[in-house]
N, C-alpha and C positions, 0 to 999 in steps of 0.2 A: 235217703228220704225222708228219714225223719226229722233229719235237721232242714228239711226243705217244708216242713211244717206239715207232715203227713204223720200223726200220730199213730195211725195204724200199720205204719211200716214196721213198728217193733213187734206186733203180733204176728207176722210172717215169718219171722227168724226160724230157723231150725232149732229145735230143743235140744240140748245136752242131755246126756244120759248121767245120772250120778254114778251108776254101776260101773260104766265104762270108765269114768274118771277115776274110780279107786282101783278098778283093775289096771290103768294105767300107772298110778301112783306106786302100786305095789311092784308091779314090773320094774319101774326105774329103780326102785329101793333094792331089788333082787339083784339086778344087773350091777348095780354099783358097789352091792357088797361082792360079787362074784370078780370084780375087777380089782377090790381092793384085797382080796385072798391071793389072786393072781400075782398081781402088780405091787403088792405090797404098799397100800396105800395111796394109790394113784389111779384114777380115769385114764382114758386114753387121751382127753384134753389135757390133764395134768402131765402126763407123761411127755406130751407132745413141748410142752413149755418148761420141763424139767421141774415140776414141784411135787410135791408129796404131803399128805397128810399125816401127823404125828401125835402122839401122846404130849401133852404141853409140858408136862413136868419131867417124864423121863426120855423124851426124844425117840422112843420105840415104837412099834406098830401099833396102832389103834386096834381096838377090840370091835367084835360086832356090835356090841351094845353101844360104842361110841358111835360107830359107823351109822346106825340106824338113829341116835340122837342128834347127830349132826344133820342128817338129811331131813327129819323132823324139823329140825332147828332152820331150815329154810322158809318154814311157814311164817313164824314170826319176824323174821328178818325182812321178808317181804312187805310188810305194813310199811308203807310211805319210805321204803329202802332205808330205814332207820338202822336196820342190823347191818348194813352193809356201809352206810355212811360213818358208822363209829368208828371204822378202821382207820379214817383219817385223822381223828382224834385220839387214838390209843398209841402209845410207844411201841406197844407189843404186835400191833397192826392185827388184832384179833376181832373177828365179826362176832355177833350174836350167836350164831350157830355154833361157832367155835369155842365161846365161853360156855355154851350150855353143856358141850359134848365134852370139855377138858382137852380140846386137840388144838393144833398149831399147823400151819402152812409153811413149810421150810424149802430151800432149794436143794435138788437131789444131785448132790456131787456126781454119785455114781453113772446116772445115765447122762450127764452133761459131759464126762470123758469119752464116752462111746462114741 
C-alpha cells in the first residue's frame, strides 16, 4: 500500500520486539554451539552437504570462542554481502566471518564415506 502512494500504510505495520530478536539470536547461537559440540564442527545443513568448520591453521575442531566469533561475524558479513562476496576473490575461499574467527570450511571425508 505504501508503494501505491499511501504513506500511512507503514504506520499500521506490526512492531517487532527488540527483546524477542535478542532471544532469537541467542537461541540460534546456543543451538549452533550444541551442534558443533555434537557433530564436530557441523550443523545439520553442513552435515547434509558433507562440509564442516575447522581451525584455519591446525584443521582441528574449533573452540567455542571461535564458534561464537564466527556466528557474530555473520553480522558484518551481511552488509551488502561483502563478507560473502569476498569468497569469490580469495584463493583460500574464506569469508569475513571465517577470517574474524580463524576458521575454514572443508569437505568432511568421514561423512561422505558413509
